[in-house]
C-alpha positions in Angstrom: 209.0 -9.1 174.2 207.1 -9.0 176.6 206.0 -4.9 175.5 205.3 -6.0 172.1 202.9 -8.6 173.6 201.2 -7.0 175.8 200.6 -4.0 173.4 199.4 -6.8 171.0 197.2 -8.1 173.4 196.1 -5.0 173.9 194.9 -3.8 170.5 193.3 -8.1 170.1 191.3 -8.7 173.4 190.4 -5.7 174.7 186.6 -6.4 174.1 186.6 -9.2 176.8 186.3 -8.7 180.6 183.9 -6.2 182.7 184.3 -2.9 182.3 184.8 -0.6 185.0 183.5 3.2 185.4 186.6 5.5 186.0 186.7 8.0 189.3 189.0 10.9 190.0 191.6 11.0 192.5 191.1 6.9 193.4 192.8 3.6 192.3 191.6 2.7 190.0 193.4 -0.9 190.1 190.9 -3.6 191.7 192.7 -6.0 194.1 196.0 -3.9 193.2 197.8 -5.2 196.9 197.3 -9.3 196.1 195.0 -9.2 199.2 191.9 -11.1 198.4 194.6 -13.8 198.3 194.0 -14.6 194.3 194.1 -12.7 191.2 190.4 -11.9 191.5 189.8 -8.9 189.5 192.4 -9.7 186.8 191.0 -11.4 183.5 193.6 -13.7 181.9 194.6 -13.1 178.1 194.0 -16.0 176.0 196.0 -18.9 175.8 198.4 -17.5 178.7 198.7 -18.5 182.4 196.8 -15.7 184.2 199.5 -14.7 187.8 199.1 -15.7 191.2 198.5 -14.5 194.7 200.8 -16.2 197.1 201.7 -15.1 200.6 205.1 -13.3 202.1 207.4 -16.0 203.3 210.1 -17.8 202.6 209.5 -19.5 199.3 208.6 -16.1 198.2 209.7 -12.8 199.6 210.2 -12.5 202.8 208.5 -10.0 205.6 211.4 -8.4 206.2 213.1 -7.9 202.7 213.0 -4.8 200.6 209.2 -4.4 199.7 206.2 -2.1 201.0 206.1 -0.8 204.4 202.5 -1.3 204.3 202.9 -4.5 203.0 199.6 -7.0 203.6 199.6 -10.6 203.5 200.1 -11.5 199.8 201.6 -10.4 196.5 201.2 -11.3 193.2 204.0 -14.0 191.5 203.7 -15.4 188.2 202.9 -19.4 187.5 205.5 -22.3 186.4 204.8 -21.0 182.6 207.5 -19.3 180.9 204.9 -16.1 180.9 202.0 -15.2 183.3 200.0 -12.3 182.5 196.2 -10.2 182.9 194.5 -7.3 182.6 191.5 -4.9 183.5 189.4 -2.8 181.4 188.6 0.8 182.6 185.5 2.6 181.0 186.3 6.4 181.0 183.3 7.4 178.5 182.1 9.2 181.5 185.5 11.6 181.9 185.1 12.6 178.2 184.9 16.7 179.1 188.5 16.0 181.4 189.6 13.9 178.8 189.7 15.9 176.0 191.1 19.2 177.6 194.2 17.4 177.3 194.4 17.9 181.0 193.6 14.8 182.8 196.5 13.3 184.1 197.2 9.9 185.2 199.7 8.5 188.6 200.7 4.7 187.9 203.4 2.9 190.6 203.8 -0.2 192.1 207.0 -2.6 193.6 208.3 -4.8 191.3 210.7 -7.1 191.7 212.0 -10.6 192.0 214.7 -13.6 192.7 217.9 -13.0 193.6 220.6 -12.7 190.3 217.3 -14.3 188.6 216.2 -12.4 185.3 212.8 -13.0 186.4 210.7 -9.7 186.4 207.5 -8.0 186.4 205.7 -5.0 184.3 202.7 -3.3 184.2 201.5 -1.6 180.6 199.0 0.9 180.7 197.8 1.5 176.8 194.7 4.3 176.0 192.3 3.6 173.7 190.0 5.5 171.2 186.4 4.5 170.3 187.4 2.3 167.7 189.9 0.3 170.3 192.9 1.4 168.9 196.1 2.3 170.8 196.3 6.2 170.8 199.3 6.6 174.0 200.9 4.3 176.5 202.8 4.1 179.7 204.9 1.2 181.0 206.1 0.5 184.5 209.2 -1.8 185.0 211.1 -4.0 184.6 213.2 -4.1 187.7 216.4 -6.0 187.2 218.3 -7.8 189.2 220.9 -5.0 189.5 218.4 -2.7 190.3 217.7 -5.1 193.3 221.8 -5.5 193.8 220.7 -9.2 193.4 218.3 -9.2 196.1 215.4 -11.1 196.3 212.6 -8.2 196.9 210.4 -5.2 195.6 211.7 -2.1 194.8 208.7 1.0 194.1 208.6 2.3 190.9 206.6 5.7 189.7 205.3 7.1 186.6 203.0 10.4 185.8 201.9 12.1 182.2 198.8 13.2 180.8 195.7 11.1 178.8 195.7 11.5 175.3 192.8 13.1 174.1 190.1 11.4 172.4 190.6 7.7 175.1 187.6 6.4 175.5 189.3 3.1 177.4 192.5 2.5 179.2 193.9 -0.8 179.8 196.5 -1.9 182.8 198.0 -5.1 181.5 200.1 -6.9 184.4 202.6 -9.5 183.5 205.7 -12.0 184.0 207.9 -13.4 182.7 210.5 -16.1 183.5 214.2 -16.0 182.4 216.3 -18.6 185.0 215.3 -21.8 186.5 211.4 -23.8 186.9 209.8 -21.0 188.4 207.6 -17.8 187.3 209.6 -15.2 190.3 207.9 -11.9 188.4 206.9 -10.0 192.0 204.0 -7.2 192.3 202.1 -5.4 194.4 200.5 -2.6 195.5 199.6 -1.5 192.3 197.9 2.1 191.7 196.3 3.8 188.7 194.9 7.2 190.0 193.3 10.2 187.2 193.7 13.8 188.8 191.9 16.4 186.8 193.6 20.4 186.6 192.1 22.4 188.9 190.2 24.8 188.3 190.8 28.0 189.1 187.8 29.4 192.0 185.6 32.6 190.9 187.6 34.5 193.4 190.3 33.9 191.9 189.6 35.4 189.0 188.6 38.4 190.3 192.3 38.5 191.8 193.8 38.1 188.5 192.0 40.4 186.7 192.5 42.9 188.9 195.9 42.5 189.2 196.0 43.2 185.3 194.2 46.0 185.8 197.0 47.6 188.1 199.6 45.9 185.7 198.6 48.4 182.5 197.9 51.2 184.7 201.1 50.9 186.0 202.1 50.5 182.0 200.1 53.6 180.7 201.8 55.9 183.5 204.8 54.7 182.7 204.1 55.7 179.0 202.9 59.2 179.9 205.9 60.0 181.5 208.2 58.9 178.9 206.2 61.2 176.6 206.2 64.1 179.1 209.9 63.8 179.3 
């Protein structure tokens, strides 16, 4: 249910919000660690509450409970509504050459969690879209279940990697919190990251060494054939 909502919203609302240009090797999620003290950098979906930034403490996740070792003062949590969500858009038109090779990889990571044995959860969904704003691929981080957390309040690290589909011109990252129990939406998230990596290009000397190696193999093969013919 949650994933289908985000996927649909990605297709219908991808034209909303400012688009950030992409770069390689850097975290492309703005304010992915909530340290702005707000949800700045994220845009709310129409008709849906935007999640909030809250301080680590007794009302949420305590500083000594599971979570990032390098946590700051804030994390993201849902509003009191059953569903809180927001998104960011990335324009990767400047990386068209790398996308076209099919070897532009991505790493998606973050800490996700919830409260004690409650099923409230957070999920980070990535939608890869072409020039027509049609989704041509996706990746999902989470959710982390109460069983995953051992029914303990806290956040657990999750990571997924893959390749950007050829034809992608725009990427939408959607963070959502779903309330399943009580009156508070206790889906939590922190230290979210999305990083693109281009395939390594061999140095000129590497090509030269490869050519020498292939040449040597060819000589060995020819010499072996000659010896077999003489025998």
